[in-house]
KOLBABA-957163 format. One record per residue (C-alpha): x, y, z; residue number from 0. Coordinates in steps of 0.5 Angstrom, whole numbers. Layout:
// residues N
((X; Y; Z); NUM)
...
This chain:
// residues 344
((41; 26; 41); 0)
((36; 21; 43); 1)
((33; 16; 38); 2)
((26; 19; 35); 3)
((20; 14; 36); 4)
((13; 15; 34); 5)
((8; 12; 31); 6)
((6; 17; 25); 7)
((8; 12; 18); 8)
((11; 6; 17); 9)
((15; 11; 12); 10)
((18; 14; 18); 11)
((21; 7; 20); 12)
((28; 6; 18); 13)
((32; 1; 13); 14)
((32; -6; 15); 15)
((39; -9; 16); 16)
((39; -14; 10); 17)
((36; -9; 6); 18)
((42; -4; 7); 19)
((47; -10; 7); 20)
((44; -11; -1); 21)
((45; -4; -3); 22)
((52; -5; 0); 23)
((54; -11; -4); 24)
((51; -9; -11); 25)
((55; -3; -10); 26)
((61; -6; -13); 27)
((64; -4; -20); 28)
((59; -2; -26); 29)
((53; -5; -28); 30)
((49; -4; -35); 31)
((43; 1; -33); 32)
((37; 2; -34); 33)
((35; -5; -32); 34)
((40; -9; -36); 35)
((44; -12; -30); 36)
((44; -18; -27); 37)
((41; -16; -20); 38)
((35; -14; -24); 39)
((33; -19; -28); 40)
((35; -24; -22); 41)
((30; -20; -18); 42)
((25; -21; -23); 43)
((26; -28; -24); 44)
((24; -29; -17); 45)
((18; -25; -17); 46)
((15; -29; -23); 47)
((17; -35; -18); 48)
((12; -32; -13); 49)
((7; -29; -17); 50)
((7; -34; -23); 51)
((11; -34; -31); 52)
((6; -29; -34); 53)
((8; -24; -29); 54)
((12; -17; -32); 55)
((15; -13; -27); 56)
((17; -6; -27); 57)
((21; -3; -22); 58)
((19; 5; -20); 59)
((22; 10; -15); 60)
((15; 11; -11); 61)
((8; 8; -10); 62)
((4; 15; -14); 63)
((8; 13; -20); 64)
((6; 6; -19); 65)
((-1; 7; -18); 66)
((-1; 13; -25); 67)
((3; 7; -29); 68)
((-2; 2; -27); 69)
((-8; 6; -29); 70)
((-5; 9; -35); 71)
((-3; 2; -37); 72)
((-11; 1; -38); 73)
((-15; 8; -39); 74)
((-15; 13; -44); 75)
((-17; 20; -42); 76)
((-25; 19; -43); 77)
((-25; 13; -38); 78)
((-26; 13; -31); 79)
((-23; 10; -25); 80)
((-27; 7; -19); 81)
((-24; 8; -12); 82)
((-26; 8; -5); 83)
((-26; 16; -3); 84)
((-20; 14; 2); 85)
((-16; 12; -3); 86)
((-9; 14; -3); 87)
((-10; 16; -11); 88)
((-16; 20; -9); 89)
((-13; 23; -3); 90)
((-6; 23; -2); 91)
((-3; 24; -10); 92)
((-4; 31; -12); 93)
((-8; 30; -17); 94)
((-3; 25; -21); 95)
((-7; 20; -24); 96)
((-11; 25; -27); 97)
((-6; 29; -29); 98)
((-2; 24; -33); 99)
((-8; 19; -35); 100)
((-13; 24; -36); 101)
((-18; 20; -34); 102)
((-23; 21; -28); 103)
((-23; 18; -21); 104)
((-30; 16; -18); 105)
((-29; 16; -11); 106)
((-34; 11; -7); 107)
((-36; 13; 1); 108)
((-35; 7; 5); 109)
((-35; 6; 13); 110)
((-29; 1; 12); 111)
((-25; 3; 6); 112)
((-27; -3; 3); 113)
((-31; -3; -4); 114)
((-37; -8; -5); 115)
((-40; -10; -12); 116)
((-47; -6; -10); 117)
((-42; 1; -10); 118)
((-38; -1; -15); 119)
((-45; -2; -19); 120)
((-47; 5; -17); 121)
((-42; 8; -22); 122)
((-44; 3; -28); 123)
((-49; 8; -32); 124)
((-48; 12; -38); 125)
((-45; 6; -41); 126)
((-44; 8; -48); 127)
((-47; 14; -47); 128)
((-42; 20; -50); 129)
((-43; 25; -45); 130)
((-41; 21; -39); 131)
((-34; 18; -37); 132)
((-33; 11; -39); 133)
((-31; 7; -32); 134)
((-26; 2; -35); 135)
((-21; 1; -28); 136)
((-24; -1; -21); 137)
((-18; 0; -16); 138)
((-18; -3; -9); 139)
((-12; -2; -3); 140)
((-10; -8; 0); 141)
((-9; -7; 7); 142)
((-14; -1; 5); 143)
((-12; 6; 8); 144)
((-16; 5; 14); 145)
((-12; -1; 16); 146)
((-18; -6; 14); 147)
((-17; -12; 10); 148)
((-21; -15; 4); 149)
((-21; -23; 5); 150)
((-19; -27; -2); 151)
((-26; -28; -3); 152)
((-28; -21; -3); 153)
((-23; -20; -8); 154)
((-25; -25; -12); 155)
((-32; -23; -12); 156)
((-30; -16; -14); 157)
((-26; -19; -20); 158)
((-31; -22; -23); 159)
((-36; -17; -23); 160)
((-30; -12; -26); 161)
((-28; -17; -32); 162)
((-36; -19; -33); 163)
((-36; -11; -35); 164)
((-30; -11; -39); 165)
((-26; -7; -34); 166)
((-19; -8; -30); 167)
((-18; -9; -23); 168)
((-12; -5; -20); 169)
((-10; -7; -13); 170)
((-6; -2; -9); 171)
((-1; -6; -5); 172)
((3; -1; -2); 173)
((2; -5; 5); 174)
((1; -12; 1); 175)
((6; -15; 5); 176)
((2; -14; 12); 177)
((-5; -16; 8); 178)
((-1; -23; 7); 179)
((2; -24; 13); 180)
((-5; -22; 16); 181)
((-9; -27; 12); 182)
((-3; -32; 12); 183)
((-4; -33; 5); 184)
((2; -32; -1); 185)
((2; -26; -6); 186)
((-1; -30; -11); 187)
((-8; -33; -8); 188)
((-9; -26; -6); 189)
((-7; -23; -13); 190)
((-7; -27; -19); 191)
((-11; -33; -16); 192)
((-16; -28; -14); 193)
((-17; -24; -21); 194)
((-12; -17; -20); 195)
((-10; -15; -27); 196)
((-4; -10; -24); 197)
((-1; -9; -18); 198)
((3; -3; -14); 199)
((7; -8; -10); 200)
((9; -4; -4); 201)
((17; -4; -1); 202)
((18; 3; 2); 203)
((13; 1; 8); 204)
((16; -5; 10); 205)
((23; -4; 10); 206)
((26; -1; 4); 207)
((30; 5; 3); 208)
((26; 7; -3); 209)
((23; 3; -9); 210)
((16; 0; -11); 211)
((15; -5; -17); 212)
((8; -5; -22); 213)
((6; -12; -23); 214)
((2; -14; -29); 215)
((-1; -21; -29); 216)
((-2; -24; -36); 217)
((-2; -18; -40); 218)
((1; -15; -46); 219)
((6; -10; -43); 220)
((9; -8; -49); 221)
((7; -1; -48); 222)
((9; 0; -41); 223)
((17; 2; -42); 224)
((15; 8; -45); 225)
((9; 10; -40); 226)
((14; 9; -35); 227)
((20; 13; -38); 228)
((14; 19; -40); 229)
((12; 19; -32); 230)
((20; 20; -30); 231)
((20; 13; -26); 232)
((25; 9; -30); 233)
((32; 9; -25); 234)
((38; 9; -29); 235)
((42; 5; -24); 236)
((36; 0; -23); 237)
((40; -5; -19); 238)
((40; -1; -13); 239)
((32; -2; -13); 240)
((32; -9; -15); 241)
((37; -11; -10); 242)
((33; -9; -5); 243)
((27; -13; -7); 244)
((31; -19; -8); 245)
((33; -18; -1); 246)
((26; -17; 2); 247)
((23; -23; -2); 248)
((29; -28; 0); 249)
((27; -32; 6); 250)
((21; -29; 7); 251)
((24; -23; 10); 252)
((18; -19; 7); 253)
((13; -23; 12); 254)
((17; -23; 18); 255)
((18; -15; 18); 256)
((10; -15; 16); 257)
((8; -20; 22); 258)
((12; -16; 27); 259)
((9; -9; 25); 260)
((2; -13; 25); 261)
((3; -16; 32); 262)
((5; -9; 35); 263)
((-1; -6; 32); 264)
((-5; -12; 35); 265)
((-1; -11; 42); 266)
((-3; -3; 42); 267)
((-10; -4; 40); 268)
((-10; -10; 46); 269)
((-7; -5; 51); 270)
((-12; 1; 49); 271)
((-18; -3; 50); 272)
((-17; -1; 58); 273)
((-17; 6; 57); 274)
((-25; 8; 57); 275)
((-23; 14; 54); 276)
((-20; 11; 47); 277)
((-25; 9; 43); 278)
((-22; 4; 37); 279)
((-26; 6; 31); 280)
((-23; 1; 26); 281)
((-22; -7; 26); 282)
((-15; -8; 27); 283)
((-13; -12; 21); 284)
((-6; -10; 19); 285)
((-1; -5; 23); 286)
((-5; 0; 24); 287)
((-10; 3; 30); 288)
((-15; 8; 28); 289)
((-18; 11; 35); 290)
((-22; 17; 38); 291)
((-19; 21; 43); 292)
((-20; 27; 48); 293)
((-18; 32; 43); 294)
((-14; 36; 49); 295)
((-9; 30; 50); 296)
((-6; 30; 42); 297)
((-1; 35; 43); 298)
((2; 33; 49); 299)
((3; 26; 47); 300)
((5; 28; 39); 301)
((11; 31; 43); 302)
((13; 25; 45); 303)
((10; 20; 40); 304)
((9; 24; 34); 305)
((3; 22; 29); 306)
((-3; 24; 25); 307)
((-9; 27; 26); 308)
((-14; 23; 21); 309)
((-20; 27; 23); 310)
((-20; 33; 27); 311)
((-27; 34; 27); 312)
((-28; 27; 31); 313)
((-22; 28; 34); 314)
((-20; 21; 31); 315)
((-12; 20; 30); 316)
((-8; 14; 26); 317)
((-3; 10; 29); 318)
((2; 6; 25); 319)
((7; 1; 27); 320)
((13; -1; 23); 321)
((18; -7; 22); 322)
((22; -3; 27); 323)
((17; -1; 33); 324)
((19; -4; 39); 325)
((15; -7; 45); 326)
((18; -2; 49); 327)
((15; 3; 45); 328)
((8; 1; 46); 329)
((8; 0; 53); 330)
((11; 7; 54); 331)
((6; 10; 49); 332)
((0; 7; 53); 333)
((3; 9; 60); 334)
((3; 16; 56); 335)
((-4; 16; 54); 336)
((-6; 13; 61); 337)
((-2; 19; 64); 338)
((-5; 24; 60); 339)
((-12; 22; 61); 340)
((-12; 21; 68); 341)
((-10; 29; 69); 342)
((-17; 30; 66); 343)
């Protein structure tokens, strides 16, 4: 059976060979469980070297768990979280943040997946009024669900507003490596230095087998270990999660993977511009391409290169590139698109 290729999600890609090697290397003998091992301690220190000494790191299984823990850390059940309507916490987490934190999500309609101070301010009413949930957190996604990016200055403006109103700023960084690579900046410049309070740091979409991390910047995290346990995100054999992140953060493997995925998305977008029947709908700033396509070619394309329909009413699709997307994948896919539109 041939290897299945596609553009459905960077979750569908394989595991980077260096990450697999790290898993094999750590699979030797016994080690203290629940994060008491040497590899976990070493990887936490590596995170602190990158983000700063005031960083506390909590490894978890998945992105939903990371986001839930980040929200629970700073909210009570009478609080609310302002986020884009397209945010993963609002659309793709089955109500988990609201179930576990008990607070209300306040989604904002945006054209490009990015919040602004103006649309955050639209929810800043009823403060101190006991009949209204109280805004306590703003959650932004970097890169956004639409593949767009916040500039560092845009993050700083939001962070300043959030802190002026006694709130916290959460960043869902499921694709933070793609964002940092595209902006040619460090993780710290885009998070700690920009005013982010808590970060869900993604690994699975950038070459890991599984695992994410929740990073708190200069906050009291005494309660987080209990929240992580109650949220069923405490891995007993934590060295296997930590070893993957150690590999990802060593010699900038994260950047190499992300730069390649971004480059493949740019290549795909460039080639699509020559096809008048395809309309790219969002700026291609990370590793995703969103486009409106003739409805009748979707299924034939999916049969060869699987992908998801983003908005069936507009016939808008999403094509995601990964660290292991090959140039031949792009070339073959574009040729297939040209073939199908020519048949109309």
